[in-house]
C-alpha positions in Angstrom: 8.6 15.9 -0.7 7.7 13.8 2.4 5.1 11.3 1.3 2.7 8.9 3.1 2.6 6.2 0.4 -0.6 4.5 1.6 -3.9 5.9 2.8 -7.6 5.8 1.8 -10.6 8.1 1.4 -14.2 7.2 1.5 -17.8 8.5 1.9 -19.0 5.8 4.2 -22.0 3.6 3.4 -22.7 0.2 4.9 -23.5 -1.2 1.5 -20.2 -0.2 -0.2 -18.0 -0.9 2.8 -19.4 -4.2 4.3 -16.0 -5.0 5.8 -16.3 -2.1 8.3 -17.9 -3.4 11.5 -21.1 -1.6 12.6 -19.4 -0.5 15.8 -16.1 0.5 14.2 -14.6 3.9 14.9 -13.9 4.2 11.1 -17.6 3.9 10.2 -17.8 7.5 8.9 -16.5 9.7 6.1 -12.7 10.2 5.7 -11.8 12.9 3.2 -8.7 15.0 2.3 -9.3 17.8 4.8 -9.2 15.3 7.6 -6.0 13.8 6.3 -4.4 17.2 5.9 -4.9 17.8 9.6 -3.0 14.5 10.4 -0.1 15.2 8.0 0.6 18.8 9.1 2.0 18.1 12.6 4.4 15.4 11.4 5.5 17.5 8.4 4.3 15.1 5.7 3.6 17.0 2.4 1.3 14.6 0.6 0.1 11.1 0.0 -0.7 8.3 -2.3 -4.5 7.5 -2.1 -5.2 3.8 -2.6 -8.5 2.2 -3.6 -10.8 0.8 -1.0 -13.5 -0.4 -3.3 -13.2 -2.6 -6.4 -14.8 -0.3 -8.9 -13.6 1.9 -11.8 -16.0 4.5 -10.5 -14.0 4.8 -7.3 -10.8 5.3 -9.3 -12.5 8.2 -11.1 -13.7 9.6 -7.8 -10.2 9.5 -6.3 -8.7 11.2 -9.4 -11.4 13.9 -9.1 -10.3 14.4 -5.4 -6.7 14.7 -6.7 -7.8 17.5 -9.0 -9.0 19.5 -6.1 -6.5 18.6 -3.3 -2.8 19.1 -4.1 -1.8 16.9 -1.2 -2.9 13.9 -3.2 0.3 13.2 -5.2 -0.8 9.9 -6.7 -3.8 7.5 -7.0 -3.5 3.7 -6.9 -6.9 2.8 -8.3 -8.8 -0.3 -9.4 -9.5 -1.7 -12.9 -10.7 -5.1 -13.8 -7.4 -6.8 -14.7 -9.3 -9.9 -15.8 -11.5 -8.1 -18.3 -11.1 -8.0 -22.0 -11.7 -4.2 -21.6 -8.8 -3.6 -19.3 -6.8 -1.6 -21.8 -9.8 0.6 -22.5 -10.1 1.3 -18.8 -6.4 2.0 -18.5 -6.4 4.3 -21.5 -9.1 6.4 -19.8 -7.6 6.6 -16.4 -4.0 7.1 -17.5 -5.0 10.4 -19.1 -4.8 11.8 -15.5 -1.3 12.6 -14.4 -2.0 11.4 -10.8 -3.0 7.9 -11.8 0.1 5.9 -10.8 -0.9 2.4 -10.1 -3.5 -0.4 -9.8 -4.5 -2.7 -6.9 -6.8 -5.7 -6.5 -7.8 -6.9 -3.1 -6.1 -10.3 -3.5 -6.1 -11.0 0.2 -9.9 -11.7 0.0 -9.5 -14.2 -2.9 -10.0 -17.8 -1.9 -7.4 -19.1 -4.4 -4.0 -18.5 -2.9 -2.5 -18.5 -6.4 -5.1 -16.0 -7.7 -2.4 -13.7 -9.1 -1.2 -16.5 -11.4 -4.5 -17.1 -13.1 -4.2 -16.7 -16.9 -6.6 -13.8 -17.2 -5.1 -11.9 -14.3 -1.6 -12.3 -15.7 -2.7 -10.9 -19.0 -4.0 -7.8 -17.2 -0.7 -7.4 -15.3 1.1 -7.6 -18.6 -0.8 -4.5 -19.8 0.4 -2.2 -17.0 4.0 -1.4 -18.1 2.9 0.2 -21.4 1.0 2.8 -19.2 3.9 3.2 -16.8 1.8 1.9 -13.9 2.8 0.2 -10.7 0.9 -2.8 -9.3 0.3 -2.9 -5.6 0.3 -6.4 -4.1 -2.2 -6.7 -1.2 -1.9 -10.2 0.3 -1.6 -12.3 3.4 1.6 -14.4 4.1 -0.1 -17.6 2.7 -0.1 -15.8 -0.7 3.5 -14.9 -0.7 4.7 -17.9 -2.8 2.4 -16.8 -5.7 3.6 -13.1 -5.3 7.2 -14.3 -5.6 6.4 -16.1 -8.8 4.5 -13.1 -10.1 7.4 -10.7 -9.6 9.7 -13.2 -11.3 7.4 -13.5 -14.3 7.4 -9.7 -14.9 10.9 -8.5 -14.2 10.3 -5.2 -15.9 7.1 -4.4 -14.0 7.3 -2.4 -10.8 5.5 -4.0 -7.9 4.9 -2.5 -4.4 4.0 -4.9 -1.6 1.5 -3.5 0.8 1.7 -3.7 4.6 4.8 -6.0 4.6 2.3 -8.8 3.6 0.4 -8.6 6.9 2.4 -11.0 9.1 0.7 -12.1 12.4 2.5 -9.6 14.6 -0.1 -10.2 17.4 1.3 -13.7 17.9 4.8 -13.0 16.8 4.7 -15.5 13.9 7.6 -15.0 11.6 7.9 -18.3 9.8 7.7 -18.9 6.9 6.9 -15.2 6.3 10.5 -14.1 6.9 12.1 -16.5 4.4 9.4 -15.7 1.8 9.9 -12.0 2.2 13.7 -12.5 1.7 12.9 -14.5 -1.5 10.4 -11.8 -2.8 13.0 -9.1 -2.1 15.5 -10.8 -4.5 13.4 -9.4 -7.3 14.7 -5.9 -7.7 11.5 -4.7 -9.2 9.6 -5.1 -5.9 9.3 -2.3 -3.3 7.7 -2.8 0.1 5.5 -0.4 2.2 6.3 -0.2 5.9 2.6 0.1 6.6 -0.5 -1.6 7.9 1.4 -3.1 10.9 -0.6 -1.8 13.9 -3.8 -3.6 12.7 -1.9 -6.9 12.7 -0.8 -6.3 16.3 -3.0 -6.2 19.4 -5.4 -3.4 18.7 -4.7 -0.4 21.0 -2.4 -2.5 23.2 0.8 -2.9 21.2 4.2 -1.5 22.0 7.0 -0.5 19.7 9.1 -3.5 20.6 6.4 -5.8 19.1 7.3 -4.7 15.6 11.1 -4.7 15.9 11.6 -8.4 14.8 9.5 -7.8 11.7 11.1 -4.5 10.8 14.5 -6.1 11.1 13.6 -8.7 8.5 12.0 -6.1 6.1 15.0 -3.8 6.4 17.4 -6.6 5.9 15.6 -8.0 2.9 14.7 -4.9 1.0 17.3 -2.4 2.1 16.6 1.3 2.5 16.3 2.0 -1.3 13.0 0.0 -1.6 11.1 0.8 1.5 8.2 3.3 1.7 6.5 4.7 4.7 2.7 4.4 4.7 0.1 5.1 7.4 -2.8 3.0 6.1 -5.0 5.9 7.5 -7.9 5.7 8.4 -7.7 1.9 8.8 -4.8 2.4 11.2 -7.2 4.2 13.6 -8.6 0.9 14.6 -5.4 0.3 16.6 -3.6 3.7 17.0 -3.6 7.4 16.1 -2.0 8.7 12.9 0.9 10.2 14.9 1.5 6.9 16.7 1.7 5.1 13.4 4.1 7.7 12.0 6.3 7.6 15.1 6.5 3.8 15.0 8.3 3.9 11.7 10.1 7.2 12.2 11.6 6.1 15.5 12.8 2.8 14.1 14.4 4.6 11.1 16.0 7.1 13.4 17.6 4.4 15.5 18.6 2.0 12.7 18.8 3.9 9.4 18.8 7.6 10.1 20.7 8.5 6.9 17.9 6.9 4.9 15.0 8.9 6.4 14.6 11.0 3.3 14.4 7.9 1.1 11.9 6.0 3.2 9.7 9.0 3.9 9.5 10.3 0.4 12.2 9.7 -2.2 11.5 6.0 -2.6 7.7 6.6 -3.1 8.5 9.3 -5.6 10.8 7.0 -7.5 8.5 3.9 -7.4 5.3 5.8 -8.4 7.0 8.5 -10.5 5.2 11.1 -8.4 5.2 14.8 -9.5 5.1 17.8 -7.3 
């Protein structure tokens, strides 16, 4: 299978998606039929749907979509990892074969060491018994805490979203580059080659803008721990689905052609234990 390891669905409402600007082109519904039209031309077979709201109800909704749309191969949902009821929530959701992981929008937390808080660590510690991945959504300033988190849980699989959102627009690579290399030393961490175009100049980027960042990511993680992800429909703020796909595909063809099957499917299947 060829897999897009990171995309979102939503029925838009201003109340539930306050982060979407009123004039934004993504201020509308995005559902599986629309994604299928994007995947077909580039011959991608399915996707991992990732939470966009921090509610258990959204996790249930995404799993219901997965019941009706075979293209959804996995769901990374949300549970309250800080709650005393986290195991109860995980027991419920894990009954669904497509529930593969959990994510918290850590990038919005004011504490740069949020993931190391005692109650959050306790929640992370519950995931392995359910065979679940934890997706790390952070900004570069939060990388030191992510490094420590991965080291504390060597048997827990982590997937870093969006190469930790470096400032591609201004070509700022330090200290992000060294911290990415340090994070990659933990063999339990995968990295999604995703979310890059929205960190560049919206609608005005060129492929060469991303090369210095991709070089570091490929050097650090190697081709066995990198996953293609579109971040659709958020990516539409800065480019079309096909442009985002070609950005990664062209780089892989030029620098790691023999690893195309891994990066565009096999690694996602392994990391998330996806089933056909």
